[in-house]
TORGU-469500 format. One record per residue (C-alpha): x, z, y; residue in three letters. Coordinates in pm, 1 decimal. Layout:
# residues N
ATOM:xx:zz:yy:rest
ATOM:X:Z:Y:ALA
...
# end
This chain:
# residues 548
ATOM:xx:zz:yy:rest
ATOM:3566.8:1000.8:832.4:MET
ATOM:3677.7:662.0:713.1:GLN
ATOM:3332.4:646.4:540.4:THR
ATOM:3139.9:727.0:845.0:SER
ATOM:3309.5:480.0:1034.9:THR
ATOM:3246.0:214.0:777.1:LEU
ATOM:2876.9:299.1:752.9:TYR
ATOM:2859.4:259.6:1131.8:ILE
ATOM:3027.1:-67.4:1153.9:CYS
ATOM:2817.9:-194.9:893.1:TYR
ATOM:2476.4:-92.0:1032.5:PHE
ATOM:2623.7:-194.3:1374.4:SER
ATOM:2716.4:-564.4:1282.2:LEU
ATOM:2386.1:-617.9:1073.0:LYS
ATOM:2169.0:-481.0:1379.1:SER
ATOM:2368.9:-708.5:1624.1:PHE
ATOM:2302.5:-1025.5:1429.9:ILE
ATOM:1923.5:-942.8:1388.0:PHE
ATOM:1890.6:-832.9:1747.6:HIS
ATOM:2048.5:-1162.2:1884.0:LYS
ATOM:1866.1:-1393.2:1636.1:LEU
ATOM:1508.1:-1275.7:1678.8:PHE
ATOM:1517.7:-1136.8:2046.0:LEU
ATOM:1624.7:-1501.3:2132.6:GLY
ATOM:1341.2:-1632.2:1945.1:ILE
ATOM:1103.4:-1402.5:2074.9:PHE
ATOM:1183.0:-1418.3:2439.3:PHE
ATOM:1333.8:-1759.7:2498.7:SER
ATOM:989.3:-1880.1:2605.5:ARG
ATOM:648.7:-1712.1:2627.2:SER
ATOM:369.0:-1883.2:2397.0:THR
ATOM:53.5:-1705.5:2537.5:TYR
ATOM:-188.8:-1921.0:2695.6:SER
ATOM:-487.1:-1906.4:2925.2:GLU
ATOM:-688.1:-2050.3:2625.2:THR
ATOM:-620.0:-1740.2:2412.0:VAL
ATOM:-958.9:-1584.4:2468.7:ASN
ATOM:-1128.6:-1903.5:2396.1:SER
ATOM:-965.0:-1935.5:2061.2:MET
ATOM:-1180.7:-1974.4:1765.3:LYS
ATOM:-1243.9:-1609.0:1618.0:LYS
ATOM:-1267.9:-1559.4:1248.0:GLU
ATOM:-1576.5:-1395.8:1128.3:SER
ATOM:-1552.0:-1029.2:982.1:VAL
ATOM:-1667.0:-1179.8:664.5:PHE
ATOM:-1419.4:-1475.2:650.8:LEU
ATOM:-1125.5:-1245.8:785.3:GLY
ATOM:-1200.6:-1003.3:508.2:ALA
ATOM:-1266.5:-1280.6:237.3:SER
ATOM:-911.7:-1446.8:300.2:VAL
ATOM:-751.4:-1092.6:300.6:LEU
ATOM:-893.4:-1001.5:-31.8:ILE
ATOM:-782.5:-1343.7:-174.8:LEU
ATOM:-454.0:-1306.5:-14.8:THR
ATOM:-400.3:-938.6:-113.9:ASN
ATOM:-514.7:-1002.7:-483.1:GLY
ATOM:-251.5:-1286.8:-478.7:THR
ATOM:15.4:-1052.9:-346.1:VAL
ATOM:-68.5:-793.3:-612.6:LYS
ATOM:-69.3:-1048.7:-895.6:VAL
ATOM:298.3:-1143.1:-750.8:LEU
ATOM:395.7:-810.1:-757.3:SER
ATOM:313.8:-772.8:-1093.4:LEU
ATOM:495.0:-1058.5:-1226.7:ILE
ATOM:789.7:-944.6:-1014.1:TYR
ATOM:784.4:-572.2:-1167.5:ARG
ATOM:730.1:-725.6:-1519.8:GLY
ATOM:1022.9:-953.0:-1500.2:VAL
ATOM:1254.2:-694.8:-1333.3:LEU
ATOM:1185.5:-397.9:-1591.2:ILE
ATOM:1254.6:-680.1:-1877.2:ARG
ATOM:1575.1:-757.3:-1698.1:LEU
ATOM:1727.6:-438.0:-1579.3:ILE
ATOM:1519.9:-193.9:-1761.6:GLY
ATOM:1315.3:118.8:-1698.6:ALA
ATOM:1620.9:295.1:-1547.5:GLU
ATOM:1681.7:-3.8:-1312.9:GLY
ATOM:1331.2:-19.8:-1189.7:LEU
ATOM:1346.2:361.3:-1141.5:GLY
ATOM:1646.6:334.3:-924.6:LEU
ATOM:1449.5:92.2:-704.5:THR
ATOM:1164.7:335.9:-689.0:GLU
ATOM:1411.0:626.3:-565.0:LEU
ATOM:1515.5:381.9:-314.6:MET
ATOM:1199.9:318.7:-158.9:SER
ATOM:1040.1:658.6:-29.0:PRO
ATOM:1304.8:725.6:224.9:PHE
ATOM:1303.1:371.2:326.3:TYR
ATOM:924.4:372.3:403.6:SER
ATOM:978.6:708.0:596.1:PHE
ATOM:1224.0:506.8:815.6:LEU
ATOM:995.2:248.6:870.3:LEU
ATOM:705.4:446.7:982.1:VAL
ATOM:942.4:638.3:1235.6:ILE
ATOM:1077.7:293.6:1352.5:ALA
ATOM:688.8:149.0:1402.1:SER
ATOM:578.3:466.9:1615.2:LEU
ATOM:221.1:348.9:1531.5:GLY
ATOM:254.2:63.5:1816.6:VAL
ATOM:128.2:-231.9:1601.0:PRO
ATOM:-226.4:-61.6:1545.9:PRO
ATOM:-207.5:5.5:1910.5:ALA
ATOM:-123.4:-342.1:2011.3:ILE
ATOM:-417.0:-466.3:1810.9:SER
ATOM:-645.8:-235.9:1981.5:ASN
ATOM:-544.5:-318.5:2303.5:PHE
ATOM:-557.8:-686.2:2259.4:ILE
ATOM:-911.2:-676.1:2120.4:SER
ATOM:-1026.8:-493.6:2441.1:ALA
ATOM:-827.3:-716.4:2681.1:GLU
ATOM:-979.5:-1033.2:2830.3:ARG
ATOM:-710.8:-1185.5:3050.9:SER
ATOM:-448.3:-1413.2:2892.5:ALA
ATOM:-196.1:-1260.7:3118.4:LYS
ATOM:-274.2:-912.0:2994.7:GLY
ATOM:-251.7:-1013.2:2622.5:ILE
ATOM:82.1:-1141.3:2685.0:ALA
ATOM:188.7:-817.2:2881.4:ASP
ATOM:67.3:-625.6:2570.3:ILE
ATOM:244.7:-827.4:2311.7:VAL
ATOM:586.5:-825.6:2543.2:ARG
ATOM:569.0:-461.6:2606.4:THR
ATOM:499.5:-377.1:2209.5:GLY
ATOM:784.1:-592.2:2098.3:THR
ATOM:1030.1:-425.2:2353.6:VAL
ATOM:930.5:-80.5:2223.0:VAL
ATOM:950.8:-177.7:1859.8:LEU
ATOM:1287.5:-346.2:1943.0:VAL
ATOM:1433.2:-21.1:2105.4:VAL
ATOM:1266.5:219.1:1826.1:SER
ATOM:1403.7:19.8:1543.6:SER
ATOM:1740.3:3.4:1687.3:SER
ATOM:1732.1:369.8:1750.6:LEU
ATOM:1632.3:420.2:1385.6:VAL
ATOM:1910.4:208.4:1249.3:ILE
ATOM:2172.0:367.2:1476.4:ALA
ATOM:2072.8:732.5:1396.5:VAL
ATOM:2074.5:639.9:1016.2:THR
ATOM:2388.9:502.7:1049.2:ALA
ATOM:2557.9:785.0:1215.8:LEU
ATOM:2396.6:1049.6:962.4:LEU
ATOM:2390.3:844.4:640.5:PHE
ATOM:2691.4:1010.6:503.3:PRO
ATOM:2515.5:1358.9:554.4:VAL
ATOM:2172.8:1292.8:447.5:ILE
ATOM:2254.7:1044.3:158.1:ALA
ATOM:2312.5:1316.2:-112.5:PRO
ATOM:1995.9:1492.7:4.8:LEU
ATOM:1753.0:1213.4:-0.4:VAL
ATOM:1904.5:1023.2:-299.6:PHE
ATOM:1934.4:1219.2:-630.2:SER
ATOM:2130.1:933.2:-784.0:ASP
ATOM:2434.2:774.1:-576.1:ALA
ATOM:2401.9:442.2:-724.0:ARG
ATOM:2099.7:339.6:-505.7:VAL
ATOM:2317.3:401.1:-197.1:ILE
ATOM:2473.1:39.2:-175.2:PRO
ATOM:2126.1:-154.1:-221.5:GLY
ATOM:1969.5:106.8:59.9:PHE
ATOM:2253.5:-11.0:305.8:ILE
ATOM:2139.2:-379.7:237.8:THR
ATOM:1781.0:-288.4:275.9:LEU
ATOM:1820.1:-86.1:623.3:VAL
ATOM:1847.0:-411.0:853.9:PRO
ATOM:1479.6:-514.4:740.9:THR
ATOM:1365.9:-226.6:922.1:ILE
ATOM:1443.8:-412.1:1248.2:PHE
ATOM:1264.5:-728.5:1089.2:LEU
ATOM:935.7:-547.3:991.6:ILE
ATOM:916.5:-359.7:1302.8:SER
ATOM:953.8:-640.1:1521.4:VAL
ATOM:762.0:-861.0:1351.1:PHE
ATOM:478.1:-624.2:1306.4:SER
ATOM:412.3:-694.1:1704.6:SER
ATOM:283.1:-1042.7:1581.3:LEU
ATOM:77.8:-866.7:1326.1:ARG
ATOM:-85.0:-656.2:1594.5:GLY
ATOM:-130.7:-958.9:1789.4:PHE
ATOM:-322.8:-1188.0:1503.5:PHE
ATOM:-537.1:-886.6:1409.2:GLN
ATOM:-633.5:-828.4:1771.2:GLY
ATOM:-715.0:-1182.0:1821.9:SER
ATOM:-950.2:-1163.4:1489.7:ARG
ATOM:-715.0:-1403.3:1305.1:LEU
ATOM:-628.0:-1186.0:1029.4:VAL
ATOM:-623.8:-1468.0:778.9:SER
ATOM:-266.2:-1527.9:923.3:CYS
ATOM:-149.1:-1200.1:850.3:ILE
ATOM:-267.0:-1250.3:474.6:GLY
ATOM:-96.3:-1586.3:441.4:LYS
ATOM:221.0:-1434.7:583.3:SER
ATOM:208.2:-1160.5:316.9:GLN
ATOM:161.8:-1440.2:21.6:VAL
ATOM:485.7:-1629.5:188.4:VAL
ATOM:658.1:-1313.5:207.8:GLU
ATOM:593.5:-1213.0:-161.0:GLN
ATOM:666.2:-1555.0:-285.1:SER
ATOM:1013.4:-1553.0:-141.1:ILE
ATOM:1056.3:-1201.2:-272.7:ARG
ATOM:973.9:-1294.5:-637.2:VAL
ATOM:1191.6:-1618.0:-638.5:ALA
ATOM:1475.6:-1483.6:-486.1:ALA
ATOM:1473.4:-1152.1:-618.6:GLY
ATOM:1430.4:-1284.9:-992.6:ILE
ATOM:1701.6:-1540.1:-944.2:GLY
ATOM:1936.6:-1319.8:-807.5:ILE
ATOM:1877.1:-1081.1:-1069.7:VAL
ATOM:1915.6:-1336.7:-1331.8:ILE
ATOM:2251.7:-1466.6:-1206.6:LEU
ATOM:2373.8:-1107.9:-1163.2:LEU
ATOM:2260.8:-1017.8:-1502.5:CYS
ATOM:2441.5:-1308.3:-1665.5:SER
ATOM:2747.8:-1209.3:-1512.1:ARG
ATOM:2706.7:-852.3:-1661.9:ASN
ATOM:2699.8:-693.7:-1308.4:ALA
ATOM:2660.6:-294.8:-1289.7:PRO
ATOM:2312.2:-177.3:-1163.1:LEU
ATOM:2454.9:-69.7:-826.1:PRO
ATOM:2536.7:-453.9:-766.4:VAL
ATOM:2198.9:-575.1:-889.8:ILE
ATOM:2031.0:-307.1:-663.6:LEU
ATOM:2204.7:-463.4:-368.4:VAL
ATOM:2082.3:-831.4:-491.3:GLY
ATOM:1733.2:-690.9:-517.5:PHE
ATOM:1754.1:-544.6:-162.7:ALA
ATOM:1883.4:-886.0:-36.5:PHE
ATOM:1578.1:-1047.8:-189.5:ALA
ATOM:1389.4:-810.4:21.5:SER
ATOM:1580.6:-916.0:338.8:LEU
ATOM:1494.2:-1270.2:285.9:LEU
ATOM:1135.1:-1201.4:203.5:ALA
ATOM:1078.9:-1023.4:529.2:GLU
ATOM:1268.1:-1302.8:715.7:SER
ATOM:1050.4:-1540.6:576.4:GLY
ATOM:703.3:-1383.1:634.6:GLY
ATOM:813.1:-1289.1:985.1:GLY
ATOM:938.7:-1636.4:1075.2:ILE
ATOM:590.8:-1777.9:910.9:TYR
ATOM:405.0:-1568.0:1180.0:LEU
ATOM:636.0:-1671.1:1426.1:LEU
ATOM:590.3:-2042.2:1385.1:CYS
ATOM:194.7:-1985.3:1391.3:LEU
ATOM:240.0:-1794.9:1704.2:TYR
ATOM:453.7:-2046.9:1881.4:ARG
ATOM:199.3:-2293.8:1808.7:LYS
ATOM:-38.5:-2137.1:2054.8:ILE
ATOM:-12.7:-2379.0:2353.3:PRO
ATOM:11.1:-2246.0:2720.4:GLY
ATOM:239.1:-2128.4:2994.3:LYS
ATOM:137.2:-1772.8:3060.4:SER
ATOM:449.3:-1545.8:3043.4:SER
ATOM:419.0:-1162.5:2999.0:GLY
ATOM:595.1:-868.9:3149.3:THR
ATOM:710.2:-537.3:3011.0:PHE
ATOM:522.4:-254.0:3173.9:ARG
ATOM:647.3:90.6:3117.4:SER
ATOM:297.3:242.1:3182.8:GLY
ATOM:139.5:33.9:2891.1:LEU
ATOM:443.0:150.2:2666.3:ALA
ATOM:353.0:493.8:2723.6:GLY
ATOM:-5.9:430.4:2634.0:LYS
ATOM:71.5:240.1:2309.1:MET
ATOM:317.3:538.4:2194.6:ILE
ATOM:54.2:825.6:2281.1:LYS
ATOM:-222.1:626.2:2090.4:THR
ATOM:18.7:563.7:1806.6:GLY
ATOM:129.3:945.4:1768.3:VAL
ATOM:-179.6:1031.9:1560.4:PRO
ATOM:-126.0:732.9:1347.1:ILE
ATOM:237.4:803.7:1299.8:THR
ATOM:203.6:1174.5:1230.9:MET
ATOM:-31.0:1075.6:932.6:SER
ATOM:189.9:790.0:793.8:ARG
ATOM:492.0:1025.9:829.6:LEU
ATOM:319.5:1298.1:592.4:VAL
ATOM:224.9:993.0:344.2:LEU
ATOM:569.4:863.1:342.8:SER
ATOM:759.1:1221.0:360.3:VAL
ATOM:560.6:1339.3:26.5:ILE
ATOM:706.7:1037.7:-180.3:PRO
ATOM:1060.7:1068.8:-43.8:ALA
ATOM:1053.9:1452.0:-152.9:ILE
ATOM:876.1:1382.4:-487.5:GLN
ATOM:1166.1:1114.1:-558.7:ALA
ATOM:1406.5:1411.0:-534.3:VAL
ATOM:1218.4:1669.9:-691.8:LEU
ATOM:1108.2:1499.2:-1014.3:ILE
ATOM:1454.9:1383.0:-1128.6:PRO
ATOM:1608.6:1720.6:-1032.0:ALA
ATOM:1353.5:1883.5:-1265.0:ALA
ATOM:1429.5:1636.0:-1534.3:LEU
ATOM:1792.5:1680.6:-1520.1:THR
ATOM:1758.5:2092.9:-1473.6:SER
ATOM:1573.6:2053.0:-1822.1:HIS
ATOM:1854.7:1872.1:-1987.7:GLY
ATOM:1813.6:1496.1:-1896.3:ALA
ATOM:2085.4:1284.0:-1775.0:THR
ATOM:2071.7:1081.8:-1451.2:ALA
ATOM:2007.3:774.7:-1657.6:ALA
ATOM:1721.7:928.4:-1857.4:GLU
ATOM:1581.3:1041.3:-1531.1:ALA
ATOM:1587.4:741.3:-1363.9:ALA
ATOM:1404.2:583.1:-1649.9:SER
ATOM:1133.8:835.1:-1642.5:PHE
ATOM:1056.6:793.3:-1289.9:PHE
ATOM:1062.0:418.0:-1325.8:GLY
ATOM:797.7:436.6:-1597.3:LEU
ATOM:623.6:691.9:-1428.0:PHE
ATOM:596.9:565.1:-1077.6:ILE
ATOM:706.9:209.6:-1140.8:GLY
ATOM:482.2:123.4:-1434.7:VAL
ATOM:199.0:390.4:-1508.1:ALA
ATOM:115.7:467.6:-1127.4:VAL
ATOM:141.8:75.4:-1058.0:THR
ATOM:-103.1:7.2:-1307.0:VAL
ATOM:-318.7:267.6:-1199.3:LEU
ATOM:-377.9:154.3:-849.7:HIS
ATOM:-444.3:-209.0:-971.4:LEU
ATOM:-847.9:-172.9:-927.6:PRO
ATOM:-766.5:-97.8:-559.6:SER
ATOM:-788.6:-467.6:-505.5:VAL
ATOM:-1160.2:-485.6:-632.8:VAL
ATOM:-1274.2:-159.2:-485.9:THR
ATOM:-1107.3:-259.5:-136.3:GLY
ATOM:-1305.6:-590.9:-158.8:ALA
ATOM:-1628.6:-407.9:-183.4:LEU
ATOM:-1555.5:-155.2:85.2:THR
ATOM:-1354.0:-351.6:343.2:THR
ATOM:-1651.0:-525.3:495.4:PRO
ATOM:-1854.7:-191.8:546.6:LEU
ATOM:-1579.3:-8.8:728.2:ILE
ATOM:-1601.3:-194.9:1096.5:PRO
ATOM:-1986.4:-169.1:1038.1:ALA
ATOM:-1954.2:184.8:1000.5:ILE
ATOM:-1756.8:214.8:1303.9:ALA
ATOM:-1980.5:-15.3:1489.4:SER
ATOM:-2288.1:229.8:1397.7:ALA
ATOM:-2117.7:542.5:1471.2:ASP
ATOM:-2017.8:427.2:1829.3:SER
ATOM:-2363.6:320.6:1912.8:ARG
ATOM:-2520.2:656.8:1795.8:GLY
ATOM:-2703.5:486.3:1484.5:LEU
ATOM:-2693.6:769.6:1251.2:THR
ATOM:-2932.9:658.0:1008.7:GLU
ATOM:-2772.7:309.5:976.0:LEU
ATOM:-2408.4:472.1:965.1:ARG
ATOM:-2489.6:717.9:692.7:ASN
ATOM:-2658.1:439.3:472.6:ARG
ATOM:-2335.7:234.5:497.6:ARG
ATOM:-2106.1:522.2:424.6:ILE
ATOM:-2335.7:615.6:102.1:GLU
ATOM:-2303.2:226.4:1.1:LYS
ATOM:-1928.0:233.6:43.0:SER
ATOM:-1889.0:549.9:-200.2:ILE
ATOM:-2152.3:417.3:-433.0:ALA
ATOM:-1967.2:92.6:-457.2:TYR
ATOM:-1633.5:230.6:-526.6:THR
ATOM:-1741.9:465.6:-779.4:TYR
ATOM:-1956.8:218.5:-970.2:ILE
ATOM:-1657.2:-24.5:-996.9:VAL
ATOM:-1404.4:234.6:-1058.1:THR
ATOM:-1550.8:439.9:-1353.3:VAL
ATOM:-1554.8:127.1:-1596.8:PRO
ATOM:-1231.5:31.9:-1504.0:ILE
ATOM:-1059.7:365.8:-1544.2:LEU
ATOM:-1221.9:376.5:-1882.7:LEU
ATOM:-1052.5:32.8:-1976.2:LEU
ATOM:-703.9:179.1:-1845.9:LEU
ATOM:-763.4:486.7:-2072.7:PHE
ATOM:-856.8:280.3:-2372.8:CYS
ATOM:-576.7:-7.0:-2339.8:PHE
ATOM:-315.7:210.9:-2159.5:ALA
ATOM:-29.2:118.2:-2402.5:GLU
ATOM:-133.7:-249.1:-2457.5:GLU
ATOM:-124.4:-301.5:-2068.6:LEU
ATOM:174.6:-134.9:-2019.1:CYS
ATOM:341.4:-360.5:-2296.4:ASP
ATOM:152.9:-677.7:-2181.4:ILE
ATOM:240.5:-627.8:-1810.1:LEU
ATOM:577.5:-437.0:-1822.6:PHE
ATOM:695.0:-457.8:-2179.7:ALA
ATOM:689.6:-92.7:-2156.6:SER
ATOM:433.8:76.9:-2404.3:PRO
ATOM:601.8:409.0:-2381.6:GLU
ATOM:439.4:455.9:-2024.1:ALA
ATOM:96.8:414.4:-2194.5:GLY
ATOM:59.1:792.9:-2260.5:PRO
ATOM:129.1:856.4:-1901.3:MET
ATOM:-119.1:601.0:-1791.3:LEU
ATOM:-412.7:720.8:-2012.6:ALA
ATOM:-339.3:1089.6:-1877.2:LEU
ATOM:-345.7:983.2:-1518.2:LEU
ATOM:-663.3:752.5:-1560.8:SER
ATOM:-856.5:1061.4:-1655.2:LEU
ATOM:-830.1:1205.7:-1282.1:GLY
ATOM:-796.4:847.4:-1132.1:GLY
ATOM:-1150.2:841.1:-1005.7:ILE
ATOM:-1038.6:1068.3:-698.4:PHE
ATOM:-769.7:848.9:-608.4:ILE
ATOM:-1017.2:575.9:-555.4:TYR
ATOM:-1333.9:731.8:-409.1:VAL
ATOM:-1151.1:898.2:-149.6:GLN
ATOM:-1017.2:572.6:-19.7:GLN
ATOM:-1326.7:452.1:151.1:PRO
ATOM:-1373.9:807.8:282.3:ILE
ATOM:-1042.9:820.1:436.0:ILE
ATOM:-1106.8:433.7:581.7:ALA
ATOM:-1430.3:568.2:721.2:ILE
ATOM:-1281.4:883.1:897.2:LEU
ATOM:-1009.3:660.5:1024.7:GLN
ATOM:-1276.6:425.4:1144.0:GLY
ATOM:-1443.7:714.2:1340.4:MET
ATOM:-1094.7:777.6:1505.8:ASN
ATOM:-1059.6:1108.7:1321.9:ARG
ATOM:-691.8:1058.8:1299.7:PHE
ATOM:-594.8:1419.4:1383.9:GLY
ATOM:-806.1:1571.5:1128.9:ARG
ATOM:-700.3:1325.4:866.2:LEU
ATOM:-316.4:1441.1:958.9:PHE
ATOM:-389.7:1829.1:890.5:CYS
ATOM:-578.9:1720.5:543.4:HIS
ATOM:-257.3:1529.8:463.1:TYR
ATOM:-28.5:1792.3:573.3:ALA
ATOM:-207.8:2077.2:393.8:VAL
ATOM:-271.7:1893.8:39.0:THR
ATOM:78.2:1744.7:50.8:GLY
ATOM:248.3:2110.9:122.9:ALA
ATOM:62.9:2233.7:-186.7:VAL
ATOM:158.1:1946.8:-404.9:TYR
ATOM:535.3:1963.5:-312.2:LEU
ATOM:520.6:2338.8:-371.8:ALA
ATOM:333.6:2282.1:-704.4:GLY
ATOM:643.2:2031.5:-809.7:LEU
ATOM:889.7:2248.6:-669.2:PHE
ATOM:758.1:2555.2:-884.4:PHE
ATOM:690.3:2357.2:-1197.4:LEU
ATOM:1057.7:2193.1:-1185.7:GLY
ATOM:1191.1:2551.8:-1213.4:ARG
ATOM:935.4:2660.8:-1477.3:SER
ATOM:1010.2:2665.8:-1872.1:ASP
ATOM:653.6:2492.0:-1906.9:SER
ATOM:770.5:2185.4:-1744.0:PHE
ATOM:610.2:1915.9:-1934.6:SER
ATOM:487.1:1561.0:-1876.0:LEU
ATOM:94.9:1702.7:-1884.5:HIS
ATOM:178.9:1951.8:-1631.6:TRP
ATOM:348.5:1709.8:-1419.0:LEU
ATOM:48.6:1472.8:-1421.3:ILE
ATOM:-176.9:1766.2:-1357.2:LEU
ATOM:9.4:1868.5:-1050.0:VAL
ATOM:15.7:1482.2:-955.2:PHE
ATOM:-343.8:1437.9:-973.6:LEU
ATOM:-454.0:1789.2:-838.6:SER
ATOM:-301.8:1638.9:-503.3:ASP
ATOM:-575.0:1358.5:-501.8:ASP
ATOM:-835.1:1595.2:-620.2:LEU
ATOM:-770.9:1853.6:-341.6:LEU
ATOM:-740.2:1568.7:-77.1:LEU
ATOM:-1082.5:1424.8:-201.8:PHE
ATOM:-1249.4:1763.5:-185.9:LEU
ATOM:-1129.5:1838.2:167.0:ILE
ATOM:-1233.0:1475.2:304.0:ASN
ATOM:-1551.3:1441.7:140.5:TYR
ATOM:-1650.7:1772.1:253.4:LEU
ATOM:-1554.7:1739.6:606.9:TYR
ATOM:-1738.1:1379.1:633.0:LEU
ATOM:-2052.3:1539.6:484.8:LYS
ATOM:-2037.5:1797.7:744.4:LYS
ATOM:-1945.7:1557.9:1008.5:LEU
ATOM:-2242.3:1296.0:940.9:THR
ATOM:-2475.4:1452.8:694.0:GLY
ATOM:-2484.9:1154.2:465.7:PHE
ATOM:-2624.0:1199.6:121.5:HIS
ATOM:-2553.4:1017.8:-201.0:VAL
ATOM:-2829.0:1039.0:-491.5:PRO
ATOM:-2637.5:1219.8:-779.1:ILE
ATOM:-2843.5:1104.0:-1049.5:LEU
ATOM:-2859.3:722.7:-954.6:LYS
ATOM:-2499.4:680.4:-811.0:ASN
ATOM:-2294.0:930.8:-997.9:TYR
ATOM:-2460.2:1038.2:-1337.7:LEU
ATOM:-2614.4:690.5:-1446.0:SER
ATOM:-2296.9:494.4:-1391.1:PRO
ATOM:-2090.0:760.1:-1608.3:LEU
ATOM:-2368.3:751.9:-1887.2:LEU
ATOM:-2361.4:369.6:-1900.5:PHE
ATOM:-2005.1:346.6:-1908.4:ALA
ATOM:-1994.5:598.5:-2180.1:ALA
ATOM:-2258.0:377.8:-2391.5:VAL
ATOM:-2062.1:67.5:-2335.3:SER
ATOM:-1754.5:234.2:-2451.7:PHE
ATOM:-1893.1:310.9:-2762.7:ILE
ATOM:-2001.1:-54.9:-2803.1:LEU
ATOM:-1653.2:-162.5:-2701.8:MET
ATOM:-1488.3:65.8:-2947.7:ASP
ATOM:-1656.0:-68.2:-3242.3:PHE
ATOM:-1584.2:-422.7:-3158.4:ILE
ATOM:-1224.2:-331.7:-3125.0:GLN
ATOM:-1223.0:-194.6:-3465.2:LYS
ATOM:-1381.9:-522.6:-3590.1:GLN
ATOM:-1136.2:-719.6:-3429.0:MET
ATOM:-846.9:-537.9:-3583.8:THR
ATOM:-954.4:-730.7:-3921.1:ARG
ATOM:-885.6:-1064.2:-3749.7:ILE
ATOM:-531.5:-1197.1:-3659.0:PRO
ATOM:-549.9:-1220.9:-3286.0:VAL
ATOM:-289.5:-1115.9:-3032.6:THR
ATOM:-300.5:-808.8:-2810.5:ASP
ATOM:-400.8:-993.2:-2489.4:ILE
ATOM:-719.5:-1165.9:-2682.4:ALA
ATOM:-831.3:-844.8:-2835.0:ALA
ATOM:-787.8:-651.8:-2508.6:VAL
ATOM:-977.1:-944.2:-2295.8:THR
ATOM:-1255.6:-973.1:-2557.9:VAL
ATOM:-1320.6:-616.1:-2584.5:SER
ATOM:-1317.2:-555.8:-2204.7:ALA
ATOM:-1533.6:-844.0:-2120.9:CYS
ATOM:-1807.6:-712.8:-2384.0:CYS
ATOM:-1758.1:-381.2:-2215.6:PHE
ATOM:-1809.8:-486.8:-1862.5:LEU
ATOM:-2089.0:-740.7:-1953.6:PHE
ATOM:-2304.2:-431.7:-2133.1:LEU
ATOM:-2223.8:-183.3:-1865.1:TYR
ATOM:-2313.6:-445.9:-1579.3:LEU
ATOM:-2653.2:-526.7:-1774.1:SER
ATOM:-2755.0:-146.7:-1810.4:LEU
ATOM:-2688.8:-102.5:-1421.0:LEU
ATOM:-2917.7:-390.3:-1336.8:ILE
ATOM:-3182.2:-277.7:-1609.1:LEU
ATOM:-3230.3:50.6:-1497.2:PHE
ATOM:-3211.7:-35.1:-1104.8:GLY
ATOM:-2868.7:119.6:-1026.3:VAL
ATOM:-2772.0:-215.2:-892.6:ILE
ATOM:-3076.5:-368.2:-698.6:ASP
ATOM:-3142.6:-693.5:-514.5:LYS
ATOM:-3054.4:-486.1:-199.9:ALA
ATOM:-2711.2:-384.0:-310.2:LEU
ATOM:-2649.6:-714.3:-412.2:ILE
ATOM:-2757.8:-909.0:-74.8:SER
ATOM:-2545.5:-631.5:122.5:SER
ATOM:-2245.7:-759.6:-45.7:LEU
ATOM:-2332.4:-1130.9:51.6:LEU
ATOM:-2282.3:-1295.8:371.4:PRO
ATOM:-2579.7:-1292.6:579.9:ARG
ATOM:-2724.0:-1647.2:701.2:GLN
ATOM:-2710.2:-1697.1:1068.0:LYS
ATOM:-3048.9:-1683.7:1238.3:ARG
ATOM:-3181.1:-1976.6:1421.3:ARG
# end
């Protein structure tokens, strides 16, 4: 009973402080103006370009952060941070209720400044209420649910420190919805860079300070969570400063009818995101439990989870910066063609988005397979994660090719169908993990096979559904088999160059860089020589000149 009271008091105090501070900033005076609609909008290409640049910067900063952390606190410490994240993400999804995308959609369709002000005010109030309820319920039930969602009790102090950021992220997400709906998406990208920069600087500084004083891992996790609290505050305040610079006098009011529409619009999005957040949360319980049931200690289970999710899976997802750069500009164009009934144009753009992703992903995954151990060592000082990454890269193609397909279905407003697909494949995956954990044949190879089978099944379901829905067709020989053949030829040359470089005293970084550059140069040359990449494809990636 005393523990429960302590949790409630802690959460209530934190929530009260942030409510008073940030609600006062939001509602002290309105900054919406009658000139909102006359603001200079960013072009789709400019906004996407800035987002690609900022997302790449955030990715690099994240790699630096993880690389330094694992060197300071080891794979065990990184694994504990990964155990803390899934349930936290689950609470974030519930707190947001899908309202930020609804704010963006409503603002993009609104023409009056007063209407825009009402949308942001209403959305902010909804997010304040929903995040407050989530924090309150979490505080009340935490002593009961903590043993169920955390396989290692050492993460609990850090998680408690992290909970107030749910309020910050939820409330500030109304501003993200405003800027996205106003076509000022570069502001969102810049805020993410500010947020990640603070997280890296504060996190590394706090962890170094605590490690120098020989602090135990639970205390270090509290410092890690506090750095996230500072980062979310910094990124949100940056957006708030940009928002307050908009001149004007217009004042928004809360509209209950509008709030209902926002929640109704956000329900399908929330349901899909809930499934996506529930799966990692349960995974973070099942995998360590399976390891401990087969004789591993809690520390060994946390270390394995840190290497698997924190290192191998993180490196596997690095190419998303490149594949996202190629497909992001096409998604709005696909949605636009679909809404106008331009079937042929829509299908052609779908084919391009899938083809671009496949062409780029095949060589990157081969490089990850070949240099798995070296990359894990260079980035995270964890060469023992190399075999995991090598096995994951063999099936990684399904992770990437399904990304544009999911984005296309979202752009075509098929959220309900996506939710069904996520639910079915997620249930199959978790069932596979559950039974594998209780099987005598449990091993790393079987674990990765089950992990990849989830992406394979989701890809097949979404691909076949999109094909049935649109009737698109991707030429198999040109867009699937040719890149695979050219990558194999380039791989043979790279292997030869790599063997020659072993006779020269060079660093691992230099050897990997030279071999990878030769591989990519030959691969690209073969694609151009045999017409897989032609002028039409290259020109479609470049910004079009404005017609006079």
